[in-house]
PLY file of the C-alpha trace (Angstrom):
ply
format ascii 1.0
element vertex 582
property float x
property float y
property float z
element edge 581
property int vertex1
property int vertex2
end_header
-85.55 38.12 230.30
-85.35 39.02 234.37
-88.12 40.16 236.12
-86.88 44.11 236.09
-86.05 43.69 232.38
-89.69 43.09 231.51
-90.79 45.56 234.09
-88.79 47.99 232.47
-90.32 46.79 228.69
-93.70 46.99 230.51
-93.03 50.49 231.47
-91.35 51.61 228.03
-94.65 49.97 225.90
-96.82 51.87 228.36
-95.42 55.31 228.11
-95.21 54.73 224.56
-99.07 54.60 224.24
-99.43 57.42 226.73
-99.86 55.92 230.10
-97.76 58.22 231.82
-95.52 60.69 230.60
-96.54 60.89 227.03
-99.31 63.22 225.53
-101.50 65.19 227.17
-102.19 69.56 227.07
-98.10 70.14 227.26
-98.14 68.89 223.95
-100.28 71.17 222.38
-98.10 74.53 222.15
-95.90 72.14 219.61
-98.63 70.59 217.54
-100.63 74.06 217.42
-98.02 76.05 216.03
-97.40 73.91 213.30
-100.89 74.54 212.45
-101.16 78.33 213.08
-98.27 78.94 210.74
-100.19 77.38 207.77
-102.93 79.37 208.90
-100.97 82.74 208.90
-100.41 82.10 205.48
-103.24 80.33 203.54
-105.93 82.45 205.34
-103.39 85.58 205.30
-102.85 84.90 201.58
-106.29 83.56 200.83
-108.12 86.38 202.37
-106.74 89.00 200.06
-105.83 86.59 197.13
-108.92 88.73 194.76
-107.03 91.66 195.62
-103.56 89.81 194.46
-105.19 88.33 191.39
-107.15 91.47 190.26
-104.17 93.86 191.10
-100.83 92.21 190.70
-101.93 89.64 188.05
-104.88 92.20 186.26
-107.75 88.94 186.27
-110.95 90.01 185.70
-113.37 89.26 188.49
-115.02 86.40 188.23
-112.05 84.36 186.75
-110.03 85.87 190.17
-113.01 84.67 192.16
-113.27 81.34 190.50
-109.56 80.62 190.87
-109.72 81.42 194.47
-113.02 78.99 195.08
-111.27 76.29 192.94
-108.17 76.92 194.91
-110.02 76.74 198.01
-111.50 73.48 196.72
-108.56 71.42 195.79
-106.99 72.16 198.99
-109.94 71.03 200.81
-109.67 67.57 198.54
-106.27 66.87 199.49
-106.72 66.20 203.09
-108.27 62.59 201.62
-104.68 61.92 200.70
-103.07 62.88 203.54
-105.56 60.85 205.78
-104.90 57.96 203.34
-101.05 57.78 204.04
-101.69 58.36 207.54
-103.56 55.70 208.19
-102.29 53.45 206.01
-99.01 53.22 206.74
-96.82 56.65 207.61
-98.63 57.68 210.85
-100.02 61.16 211.84
-96.31 62.68 213.11
-94.53 61.71 209.86
-97.49 62.67 207.54
-97.64 66.20 209.07
-94.01 66.86 209.01
-93.35 65.55 205.30
-96.40 67.56 204.33
-95.22 70.65 206.32
-92.11 70.75 204.27
-94.05 70.44 200.68
-95.93 73.66 202.07
-92.84 75.61 202.62
-91.45 75.01 199.28
-95.00 76.36 197.83
-94.89 78.99 200.26
-91.44 80.21 199.33
-92.19 79.95 195.65
-94.93 81.95 195.79
-93.15 84.56 197.83
-89.97 84.30 195.02
-93.14 85.30 191.99
-94.27 88.39 194.14
-90.89 89.80 194.92
-89.38 89.54 191.34
-91.19 91.75 188.36
-90.74 89.53 185.70
-92.92 87.19 187.33
-96.14 88.87 187.11
-97.71 91.52 184.50
-96.21 95.26 184.51
-98.43 97.16 186.69
-100.84 99.79 185.07
-101.85 103.15 185.78
-105.51 105.42 185.30
-107.98 104.22 182.94
-104.94 102.43 180.52
-106.21 98.88 179.59
-104.16 96.42 182.02
-102.29 93.63 180.80
-103.64 89.99 182.06
-100.78 87.46 183.16
-99.28 85.32 180.71
-99.23 81.51 180.91
-95.77 81.26 182.11
-96.31 83.87 184.89
-99.80 81.74 185.98
-98.01 78.88 185.77
-95.78 79.49 188.49
-98.86 80.70 190.70
-100.71 77.65 189.76
-98.07 75.37 190.63
-97.15 77.06 194.13
-101.01 77.30 194.67
-100.98 73.63 194.48
-97.81 72.94 196.54
-99.86 74.56 199.16
-102.59 72.76 198.68
-100.70 69.57 198.62
-99.00 70.61 201.68
-102.41 71.89 203.87
-103.47 68.14 202.94
-101.14 66.19 204.97
-101.14 69.43 208.12
-105.33 69.33 207.94
-106.00 66.35 208.07
-103.56 64.88 211.03
-103.26 67.90 213.04
-106.66 67.47 214.63
-106.29 64.13 214.77
-103.03 64.15 216.52
-103.81 66.37 219.20
-106.48 64.58 219.79
-104.53 61.31 220.20
-102.70 62.67 222.98
-105.64 62.18 225.18
-106.96 58.97 226.28
-110.56 58.10 225.46
-110.96 55.55 228.11
-109.82 57.95 230.81
-113.05 59.82 232.04
-110.94 62.58 232.62
-109.20 62.95 229.93
-112.16 61.94 227.62
-113.83 65.56 228.91
-110.40 67.28 227.83
-110.42 66.07 224.69
-114.18 67.90 223.59
-112.20 70.89 225.22
-109.63 70.67 223.05
-111.72 71.24 219.82
-112.81 74.60 221.21
-109.11 75.77 222.10
-107.61 74.28 219.04
-110.32 76.38 217.04
-109.62 79.08 219.44
-106.28 78.89 218.64
-106.72 78.97 214.77
-108.65 81.73 214.87
-106.11 83.89 216.98
-103.88 82.84 214.24
-106.60 83.97 211.74
-106.83 86.99 213.33
-103.86 88.29 212.85
-103.64 87.18 209.21
-106.33 89.15 208.15
-105.06 92.25 210.05
-101.19 92.38 210.56
-100.32 90.01 207.22
-103.17 91.37 205.23
-101.88 95.14 206.30
-98.26 94.26 205.57
-99.47 93.25 201.84
-101.20 96.51 201.10
-98.80 99.12 202.40
-95.39 97.27 202.71
-95.53 94.75 199.75
-96.52 91.04 198.83
-92.80 89.89 198.99
-92.89 90.62 202.93
-96.43 89.62 203.46
-96.20 86.15 202.12
-92.28 85.78 203.26
-93.06 86.59 207.11
-95.30 83.38 207.03
-92.98 81.72 205.12
-90.46 82.57 207.79
-92.82 81.53 210.85
-93.32 78.09 208.81
-90.20 77.27 208.88
-89.34 77.44 212.53
-92.45 75.97 213.27
-91.29 72.96 211.48
-88.45 72.73 213.53
-90.27 73.24 216.81
-92.81 70.31 215.67
-89.93 67.65 215.07
-87.90 68.67 218.10
-91.21 67.71 220.32
-91.12 64.28 218.85
-90.25 62.57 222.40
-93.50 64.08 224.01
-96.18 62.78 221.58
-98.08 59.57 221.76
-97.55 57.63 218.70
-100.65 55.87 217.62
-99.33 53.00 214.91
-101.05 53.56 211.80
-103.56 50.41 211.69
-103.70 49.52 207.66
-105.64 51.59 204.99
-108.74 52.13 206.17
-110.11 52.59 202.39
-109.06 48.95 201.54
-110.68 47.64 204.82
-114.05 49.65 203.50
-113.83 47.81 199.71
-113.23 44.40 201.33
-116.56 44.69 203.39
-118.47 45.81 199.86
-116.92 43.09 197.93
-117.24 40.30 200.37
-121.21 41.26 201.01
-121.91 41.87 196.92
-119.94 38.06 196.75
-122.48 36.82 199.18
-125.39 39.25 198.35
-127.63 35.32 198.07
-126.17 33.91 200.80
-129.66 34.25 203.77
-129.42 35.97 206.47
-128.95 34.49 209.94
-132.00 34.90 212.63
-129.17 35.63 215.25
-126.80 38.77 214.84
-124.71 36.86 217.45
-123.62 34.54 214.77
-122.40 37.00 212.99
-118.31 36.44 212.76
-116.46 38.23 215.76
-112.49 38.20 215.55
-111.25 40.32 218.42
-107.25 39.70 218.18
-107.71 40.25 214.20
-109.40 43.55 214.97
-106.92 44.76 218.06
-104.59 47.47 215.92
-108.13 48.61 214.60
-110.11 48.85 218.03
-108.03 50.29 220.98
-110.09 52.31 222.24
-113.57 49.75 221.84
-115.13 47.60 219.47
-118.06 48.67 217.13
-121.18 46.43 217.95
-123.54 45.23 215.29
-126.40 47.93 214.30
-129.59 47.01 212.41
-129.10 49.46 209.86
-127.88 48.39 206.42
-128.23 44.97 207.35
-127.10 43.72 203.15
-123.43 44.98 204.23
-124.00 42.27 207.43
-123.68 39.30 204.63
-119.90 40.02 204.50
-119.79 38.64 208.08
-121.84 35.45 207.45
-119.82 32.52 207.99
-120.07 30.01 204.96
-119.46 26.41 204.25
-116.32 27.47 202.31
-114.91 29.13 205.49
-113.22 26.16 207.10
-113.12 26.43 210.63
-109.19 26.64 211.34
-108.84 29.59 208.62
-111.06 31.38 210.56
-108.23 33.02 212.84
-107.08 35.04 209.43
-109.64 34.64 206.89
-109.64 35.79 203.42
-110.65 39.30 204.42
-112.04 39.79 200.59
-114.51 37.21 201.52
-115.44 37.32 205.20
-115.11 40.43 207.34
-115.62 40.97 211.30
-118.51 42.96 212.48
-116.42 45.89 213.69
-114.73 46.40 209.91
-118.56 46.05 208.54
-119.79 48.47 211.42
-116.78 50.94 210.33
-118.31 51.15 206.58
-121.60 51.31 208.08
-120.68 54.54 210.44
-119.52 56.19 207.47
-122.26 55.59 205.34
-124.85 57.07 208.22
-122.70 60.29 208.57
-122.51 60.96 204.76
-126.00 62.54 204.80
-124.35 65.08 208.04
-121.76 65.37 206.22
-123.01 66.63 202.79
-125.46 69.34 204.74
-122.58 71.49 205.75
-121.53 72.29 202.03
-123.47 74.79 201.61
-122.53 76.53 204.71
-119.08 76.72 202.91
-120.32 78.25 200.19
-122.24 81.24 201.53
-119.28 81.74 203.82
-117.03 81.79 200.85
-118.57 84.99 199.48
-116.93 86.85 202.20
-113.10 86.65 200.32
-114.91 87.21 196.87
-118.06 89.52 196.30
-118.23 90.79 199.84
-114.45 91.40 199.56
-115.10 93.44 196.73
-118.04 95.31 197.74
-115.71 96.55 200.91
-113.23 97.84 198.39
-115.86 100.21 197.00
-116.95 101.71 200.35
-115.43 103.83 203.25
-113.16 102.38 204.72
-111.49 105.30 207.08
-110.69 104.72 210.60
-109.28 107.90 210.98
-107.94 110.60 208.76
-105.00 108.35 207.79
-105.82 104.90 208.02
-108.48 102.36 206.44
-108.55 99.19 206.78
-107.60 97.11 203.76
-110.55 95.07 202.25
-108.98 91.76 202.84
-109.19 92.60 206.52
-112.84 92.84 206.52
-112.88 88.96 207.54
-111.29 90.01 210.87
-115.50 91.25 212.17
-116.07 87.39 211.16
-112.82 86.24 213.55
-113.52 88.54 216.06
-117.71 87.39 216.21
-116.17 83.48 216.11
-113.80 83.70 218.92
-116.66 86.09 221.01
-118.91 83.30 220.19
-116.57 80.39 221.31
-115.65 82.22 224.59
-119.06 82.26 225.64
-120.16 79.13 224.39
-117.73 77.49 226.83
-117.84 79.83 229.77
-121.44 80.51 229.63
-123.50 78.22 226.91
-121.87 74.85 227.97
-122.36 75.09 231.78
-125.99 76.89 231.52
-127.10 73.77 229.40
-124.99 71.09 231.02
-127.67 71.21 233.58
-130.61 70.45 231.90
-129.15 68.00 229.32
-126.40 66.38 231.23
-123.76 66.38 228.46
-120.44 67.36 229.73
-120.51 69.24 226.24
-123.79 70.91 226.68
-125.42 70.77 223.70
-124.77 67.41 221.03
-123.10 68.08 217.89
-126.42 67.97 216.02
-127.75 70.68 217.68
-125.13 72.93 217.68
-124.53 72.29 213.74
-128.52 72.99 213.26
-128.16 76.49 215.29
-124.96 77.28 213.05
-127.16 76.95 210.15
-130.00 78.92 211.14
-127.21 81.85 211.98
-125.77 81.80 208.28
-129.34 82.20 206.51
-129.62 85.45 208.14
-125.82 86.15 207.09
-126.60 86.26 203.43
-130.03 87.47 203.45
-128.89 90.27 205.41
-126.06 90.93 202.85
-128.42 91.07 199.87
-130.13 94.31 201.45
-126.84 95.71 202.26
-126.01 95.61 198.88
-128.98 97.51 197.83
-128.03 100.50 200.62
-124.68 100.51 198.89
-125.69 100.89 195.31
-128.28 103.43 196.49
-125.65 105.25 197.89
-123.73 105.62 194.45
-126.74 106.19 192.72
-127.61 109.12 194.64
-124.03 110.21 194.20
-123.69 109.59 190.25
-120.92 106.58 191.02
-122.91 103.75 188.74
-120.66 104.01 185.99
-117.25 104.46 188.27
-116.21 101.28 189.79
-113.20 102.32 191.54
-114.57 105.59 193.31
-115.22 105.36 196.51
-118.82 105.28 197.56
-119.71 107.74 200.72
-121.39 104.69 202.61
-119.05 103.21 205.77
-118.01 100.04 205.78
-119.49 99.31 209.15
-122.56 98.05 206.97
-120.90 95.31 205.97
-120.18 94.03 209.68
-123.72 92.32 210.52
-122.97 89.73 207.54
-119.55 89.14 208.77
-120.23 88.76 211.95
-123.14 86.51 211.64
-120.75 84.52 209.39
-118.46 84.24 212.36
-121.33 82.95 214.90
-122.65 80.51 212.53
-118.79 78.98 212.01
-118.72 79.21 215.47
-121.58 76.85 216.09
-121.92 74.85 212.82
-117.88 74.15 211.95
-116.50 72.99 215.14
-119.89 71.10 216.11
-119.43 69.45 212.06
-115.76 68.50 213.06
-116.55 67.17 216.28
-119.30 65.31 214.80
-117.13 63.43 212.38
-114.34 62.77 214.55
-116.85 61.36 217.20
-118.64 59.26 215.17
-115.83 58.12 212.95
-114.00 54.50 213.55
-111.39 55.25 215.52
-109.09 53.82 213.05
-110.13 56.44 210.45
-109.74 59.86 212.77
-107.52 61.21 210.28
-110.03 60.10 207.35
-112.86 62.21 209.80
-110.86 65.12 209.52
-110.27 64.97 206.13
-114.11 64.68 205.24
-114.38 67.85 207.24
-112.08 69.38 204.65
-113.75 67.82 201.41
-116.75 69.40 203.11
-115.03 72.63 202.59
-113.42 71.48 199.01
-116.94 70.78 197.83
-118.68 74.29 199.30
-115.65 75.99 197.41
-116.18 73.99 194.31
-120.02 74.48 194.33
-119.14 78.16 194.65
-117.60 77.79 191.50
-120.37 76.12 189.51
-122.78 78.84 191.09
-121.14 81.87 190.27
-120.64 79.95 186.80
-124.18 78.86 186.12
-125.48 82.49 187.14
-122.71 84.55 185.46
-123.97 82.71 182.04
-127.77 82.24 182.98
-128.13 85.72 183.47
-125.43 86.98 180.70
-123.71 88.76 183.40
-126.40 91.22 184.51
-126.27 89.92 188.19
-122.21 89.65 188.71
-120.77 92.64 187.03
-117.10 93.78 187.58
-118.66 97.12 188.10
-120.82 95.96 191.00
-122.55 98.67 190.76
-124.34 97.86 188.18
-125.32 94.44 188.95
-127.53 92.41 190.64
-125.40 91.26 193.78
-128.48 90.82 195.90
-130.28 88.10 194.09
-127.21 86.33 194.08
-126.94 86.24 198.23
-131.06 85.59 198.47
-130.51 82.48 196.38
-128.17 81.88 198.36
-130.46 82.10 200.77
-133.31 80.34 199.96
-130.47 77.57 199.20
-129.51 77.47 202.47
-133.23 77.18 203.67
-133.82 74.00 201.85
-130.46 73.04 202.89
-131.81 73.39 207.07
-134.87 71.29 206.29
-132.73 68.74 204.55
-130.06 68.34 207.71
-133.11 68.42 210.31
-134.68 65.46 208.53
-131.14 63.74 208.50
-130.86 64.44 212.24
-134.10 63.17 213.25
-133.43 59.75 211.79
-129.79 59.51 212.31
-128.36 56.63 214.48
-125.47 57.06 216.96
-122.88 54.47 216.28
-122.68 51.68 218.94
-119.75 51.43 220.57
-118.20 48.85 223.66
-115.31 50.90 224.92
-112.29 49.11 226.75
-111.42 50.54 230.42
-108.24 51.36 231.49
-106.20 48.51 233.04
-106.76 49.72 236.44
-110.45 49.42 235.61
-110.06 45.46 233.27
-111.71 43.54 236.21
-114.95 45.80 236.06
-115.76 44.96 232.02
-116.55 47.14 229.54
-119.28 49.69 229.12
-121.75 50.46 226.43
-121.47 54.13 225.24
-124.19 55.43 223.05
-123.46 58.62 222.25
-126.72 61.19 222.70
0 1
1 2
2 3
3 4
4 5
5 6
6 7
7 8
8 9
9 10
10 11
11 12
12 13
13 14
14 15
15 16
16 17
17 18
18 19
19 20
20 21
21 22
22 23
23 24
24 25
25 26
26 27
27 28
28 29
29 30
30 31
31 32
32 33
33 34
34 35
35 36
36 37
37 38
38 39
39 40
40 41
41 42
42 43
43 44
44 45
45 46
46 47
47 48
48 49
49 50
50 51
51 52
52 53
53 54
54 55
55 56
56 57
57 58
58 59
59 60
60 61
61 62
62 63
63 64
64 65
65 66
66 67
67 68
68 69
69 70
70 71
71 72
72 73
73 74
74 75
75 76
76 77
77 78
78 79
79 80
80 81
81 82
82 83
83 84
84 85
85 86
86 87
87 88
88 89
89 90
90 91
91 92
92 93
93 94
94 95
95 96
96 97
97 98
98 99
99 100
100 101
101 102
102 103
103 104
104 105
105 106
106 107
107 108
108 109
109 110
110 111
111 112
112 113
113 114
114 115
115 116
116 117
117 118
118 119
119 120
120 121
121 122
122 123
123 124
124 125
125 126
126 127
127 128
128 129
129 130
130 131
131 132
132 133
133 134
134 135
135 136
136 137
137 138
138 139
139 140
140 141
141 142
142 143
143 144
144 145
145 146
146 147
147 148
148 149
149 150
150 151
151 152
152 153
153 154
154 155
155 156
156 157
157 158
158 159
159 160
160 161
161 162
162 163
163 164
164 165
165 166
166 167
167 168
168 169
169 170
170 171
171 172
172 173
173 174
174 175
175 176
176 177
177 178
178 179
179 180
180 181
181 182
182 183
183 184
184 185
185 186
186 187
187 188
188 189
189 190
190 191
191 192
192 193
193 194
194 195
195 196
196 197
197 198
198 199
199 200
200 201
201 202
202 203
203 204
204 205
205 206
206 207
207 208
208 209
209 210
210 211
211 212
212 213
213 214
214 215
215 216
216 217
217 218
218 219
219 220
220 221
221 222
222 223
223 224
224 225
225 226
226 227
227 228
228 229
229 230
230 231
231 232
232 233
233 234
234 235
235 236
236 237
237 238
238 239
239 240
240 241
241 242
242 243
243 244
244 245
245 246
246 247
247 248
248 249
249 250
250 251
251 252
252 253
253 254
254 255
255 256
256 257
257 258
258 259
259 260
260 261
261 262
262 263
263 264
264 265
265 266
266 267
267 268
268 269
269 270
270 271
271 272
272 273
273 274
274 275
275 276
276 277
277 278
278 279
279 280
280 281
281 282
282 283
283 284
284 285
285 286
286 287
287 288
288 289
289 290
290 291
291 292
292 293
293 294
294 295
295 296
296 297
297 298
298 299
299 300
300 301
301 302
302 303
303 304
304 305
305 306
306 307
307 308
308 309
309 310
310 311
311 312
312 313
313 314
314 315
315 316
316 317
317 318
318 319
319 320
320 321
321 322
322 323
323 324
324 325
325 326
326 327
327 328
328 329
329 330
330 331
331 332
332 333
333 334
334 335
335 336
336 337
337 338
338 339
339 340
340 341
341 342
342 343
343 344
344 345
345 346
346 347
347 348
348 349
349 350
350 351
351 352
352 353
353 354
354 355
355 356
356 357
357 358
358 359
359 360
360 361
361 362
362 363
363 364
364 365
365 366
366 367
367 368
368 369
369 370
370 371
371 372
372 373
373 374
374 375
375 376
376 377
377 378
378 379
379 380
380 381
381 382
382 383
383 384
384 385
385 386
386 387
387 388
388 389
389 390
390 391
391 392
392 393
393 394
394 395
395 396
396 397
397 398
398 399
399 400
400 401
401 402
402 403
403 404
404 405
405 406
406 407
407 408
408 409
409 410
410 411
411 412
412 413
413 414
414 415
415 416
416 417
417 418
418 419
419 420
420 421
421 422
422 423
423 424
424 425
425 426
426 427
427 428
428 429
429 430
430 431
431 432
432 433
433 434
434 435
435 436
436 437
437 438
438 439
439 440
440 441
441 442
442 443
443 444
444 445
445 446
446 447
447 448
448 449
449 450
450 451
451 452
452 453
453 454
454 455
455 456
456 457
457 458
458 459
459 460
460 461
461 462
462 463
463 464
464 465
465 466
466 467
467 468
468 469
469 470
470 471
471 472
472 473
473 474
474 475
475 476
476 477
477 478
478 479
479 480
480 481
481 482
482 483
483 484
484 485
485 486
486 487
487 488
488 489
489 490
490 491
491 492
492 493
493 494
494 495
495 496
496 497
497 498
498 499
499 500
500 501
501 502
502 503
503 504
504 505
505 506
506 507
507 508
508 509
509 510
510 511
511 512
512 513
513 514
514 515
515 516
516 517
517 518
518 519
519 520
520 521
521 522
522 523
523 524
524 525
525 526
526 527
527 528
528 529
529 530
530 531
531 532
532 533
533 534
534 535
535 536
536 537
537 538
538 539
539 540
540 541
541 542
542 543
543 544
544 545
545 546
546 547
547 548
548 549
549 550
550 551
551 552
552 553
553 554
554 555
555 556
556 557
557 558
558 559
559 560
560 561
561 562
562 563
563 564
564 565
565 566
566 567
567 568
568 569
569 570
570 571
571 572
572 573
573 574
574 575
575 576
576 577
577 578
578 579
579 580
580 581
């Protein structure tokens, strides 16, 4: 091969790794378009789903609320499957593409079910008993929701990681851009959700569910085309094999050698840079002192022949880097779990808070009133405003004191969000007391479908506080998981974020069911005017206080992953640097 050919191949290799023309900010519109359309559909429908289930399919309130949170829970679990497929063999680009097509099929099916009259029960008028949807009609609904949940799993687990892949972490300039990327990502998602809870929900309430679901479906179709067309612009990182297999290998190897004496010096543990090359492109994980019993997976024993160490049996001997991958995920677990309850609290905005809004005066003028499903607009406006202030004011100010490019650490950001969320649910309880008091004064306690003469503006504080909490906690949570996860498990990190959302929704279902059973329906009734919804809100507030105490304890003792970063080629002679993330 000639020198020119070698140089050409070298250039092509560098381009494929994003060294020159591929990746960067110019790829963001193509990547974000896919997620934006997914958010238009899932938020536009999810926010107003309670209305669809209670008014179109005539479900009881508690059953509809649990269906909504169960769907949210399932949609939050499927990213684990998407992450496995992407990290193991398919890569993020193809996982997003195929998942988007599955999502498109689910949305199309859901739209058809909303358009064809025989796929939902007949409408009821006045005070007549409404006919609930039959098993066939519910089956179509559940299959459609399942397809969208599976599609969301592939999109959600990969879009954030694929977007971050477009920047080179070993370049100090691009590394700063990577953390700005998370704020911009969430900001764009917030804008799409804002459109969803205003325009899409308004179309659903005034024009019809066919158009309300059809428009996001059409937008999703075009976003898939746009995403695929931009294929040559992306940086594509090859999948490095199943991360779950590596984790199991470490556990099996450590268990097999549980009786082997621990080595006196960590430098005696097995390392193999060549073997770990595909899973440590950015940097190599260094040995940490925590969870030392897992180190036994990297202890060399007599049965390991010297000649076989270049390619050992990974079920018996693992490298330090692979052991530290498992340690990193275990250390992240307690912090990850703390985010579950915040999702449980915010989930009530689309269930009981929405039902509260439906009973209140929502008129902005004599002829126009806000749809109940659009009340989330106040959450989104608050979140977007907080993000803007955070990016333009809080980061520059705090940077002067902390010296961190991102202003404050992920853990501080999450803690602030937890504290704000407590005030959100606490406030919601007092607003519910006020709402029921007005209903009682005007003799409307026994009339759940009548409009109570109290302005919907009373609900704005709780929605706004939830938005502020999300701007701090949710983004901090996502950044934390992405930063602390091993680089070969970035899709898994995004999946963990959505899994926390899943667990939060499922816990909401369990909580609602338990409260409804234990209180014999006295707290959570179809007629909110006779219920004790404020007790439910305050119970969640108390749980969040306990959760905050738990989080502060976990954050205080958390150990950041130690990583030795590889420098860019131009700095290769200068060696590597140790980056402890603080």
